[in-house]
PLY file of the C-alpha trace (Angstrom):
ply
format ascii 1.0
element vertex 123
property float x
property float y
property float z
element edge 122
property int vertex1
property int vertex2
end_header
-1.32 17.76 34.25
-4.66 16.55 32.87
-4.86 19.22 30.11
-1.37 18.24 28.97
-2.40 14.60 28.70
-5.49 15.62 26.69
-3.35 17.60 24.25
-0.96 14.67 23.87
-3.84 12.28 23.13
-5.29 14.65 20.52
-1.89 14.91 18.82
-1.56 11.12 18.87
-4.94 10.73 17.16
-3.97 13.31 14.53
-0.73 11.42 13.77
-2.56 8.10 13.61
-5.01 9.52 11.06
-2.47 11.36 8.90
0.35 8.78 8.85
-1.32 6.38 6.36
-1.97 9.30 4.01
1.76 10.02 3.78
2.77 6.48 2.76
3.67 7.28 -0.82
4.37 10.28 -3.02
3.83 8.34 -6.27
0.75 9.75 -7.98
-1.69 7.02 -8.97
-5.39 7.28 -9.58
-6.83 4.53 -7.40
-9.99 2.71 -8.44
-13.14 3.26 -6.41
-14.42 0.29 -4.43
-16.82 -0.19 -1.60
-15.63 -2.31 1.24
-13.93 -2.21 4.57
-10.86 -0.24 5.37
-7.56 -2.09 5.22
-6.69 -3.77 8.47
-3.71 -2.55 10.43
-0.90 -4.98 9.77
2.31 -4.67 11.76
4.56 -5.28 8.73
3.85 -4.45 5.11
5.52 -3.53 1.83
3.84 -0.76 -0.14
3.96 -1.27 -3.91
2.65 1.24 -6.44
2.19 0.87 -10.19
1.82 4.13 -12.11
0.05 4.75 -15.44
3.05 3.66 -17.49
3.32 0.34 -15.61
6.47 1.27 -13.65
6.66 -0.44 -10.24
7.62 1.60 -7.18
8.64 0.39 -3.72
8.95 3.13 -1.11
8.60 5.76 -3.86
11.63 4.42 -5.77
11.29 2.73 -9.17
12.28 -0.93 -9.39
12.59 -3.45 -12.18
10.87 -6.80 -11.69
14.22 -8.41 -10.81
14.95 -5.77 -8.17
11.39 -6.13 -6.89
11.81 -9.91 -6.56
15.01 -9.47 -4.54
13.40 -6.86 -2.29
10.34 -9.02 -1.65
12.46 -12.10 -0.95
14.34 -10.16 1.73
11.05 -9.04 3.25
9.73 -12.63 3.22
12.90 -13.89 4.92
12.58 -11.29 7.67
8.86 -11.93 8.25
6.85 -14.45 6.19
3.59 -12.79 7.31
4.51 -9.51 5.61
1.62 -8.08 3.63
2.01 -6.53 0.21
-0.19 -3.44 -0.15
-0.64 -2.92 -3.89
-1.73 0.44 -5.30
-2.26 0.46 -9.05
-3.52 3.23 -11.30
-6.91 2.55 -12.91
-5.34 2.64 -16.38
-2.75 -0.09 -15.64
-3.47 -3.28 -17.62
-4.66 -6.19 -15.49
-1.82 -8.33 -16.84
0.78 -6.00 -15.31
-0.93 -6.18 -11.90
-1.01 -9.99 -12.10
2.65 -10.03 -13.10
3.59 -8.03 -9.98
1.37 -10.29 -7.84
3.19 -13.32 -9.25
6.56 -11.85 -8.30
5.30 -11.31 -4.74
3.92 -14.82 -4.45
7.08 -16.36 -5.90
9.08 -14.45 -3.28
6.98 -16.10 -0.57
4.57 -13.28 0.21
1.00 -14.54 -0.14
-0.83 -11.79 1.74
-1.64 -9.19 -0.91
-3.98 -6.31 -0.23
-5.36 -3.98 -2.87
-5.58 -0.32 -1.90
-8.55 1.60 -3.31
-10.39 4.81 -2.52
-13.95 4.85 -1.27
-16.37 6.18 -3.92
-17.83 9.61 -3.39
-21.32 9.55 -1.86
-24.10 9.97 -4.41
-25.78 13.38 -4.47
-29.48 13.35 -3.71
0 1
1 2
2 3
3 4
4 5
5 6
6 7
7 8
8 9
9 10
10 11
11 12
12 13
13 14
14 15
15 16
16 17
17 18
18 19
19 20
20 21
21 22
22 23
23 24
24 25
25 26
26 27
27 28
28 29
29 30
30 31
31 32
32 33
33 34
34 35
35 36
36 37
37 38
38 39
39 40
40 41
41 42
42 43
43 44
44 45
45 46
46 47
47 48
48 49
49 50
50 51
51 52
52 53
53 54
54 55
55 56
56 57
57 58
58 59
59 60
60 61
61 62
62 63
63 64
64 65
65 66
66 67
67 68
68 69
69 70
70 71
71 72
72 73
73 74
74 75
75 76
76 77
77 78
78 79
79 80
80 81
81 82
82 83
83 84
84 85
85 86
86 87
87 88
88 89
89 90
90 91
91 92
92 93
93 94
94 95
95 96
96 97
97 98
98 99
99 100
100 101
101 102
102 103
103 104
104 105
105 106
106 107
107 108
108 109
109 110
110 111
111 112
112 113
113 114
114 115
115 116
116 117
117 118
118 119
119 120
120 121
121 122
């Protein structure tokens, strides 16, 4: 019985580690930033902005109007919902701010920026 429990715990750890990596299939080149890992939040909306400035929610493209409606629904369900924003490094800052404004207008004030950790310097 004990070996079976050990195997189950190992599988659980593997799923916990790999699940965040499978959040989105939209290819964006994230900026490098040092800092802590994102905290585990029970409810979040994952937004992605690709190189051309197109906004994606759950890997589906949305216009700003559709995005506003989607975020308003999320805010009505849970006002503590966090917006996890992934933007390509080549996206203009104005576009990122525009998307942030839509989220804040919808009532979602918790916005987290997703970035990759920089590669360690070679010695």
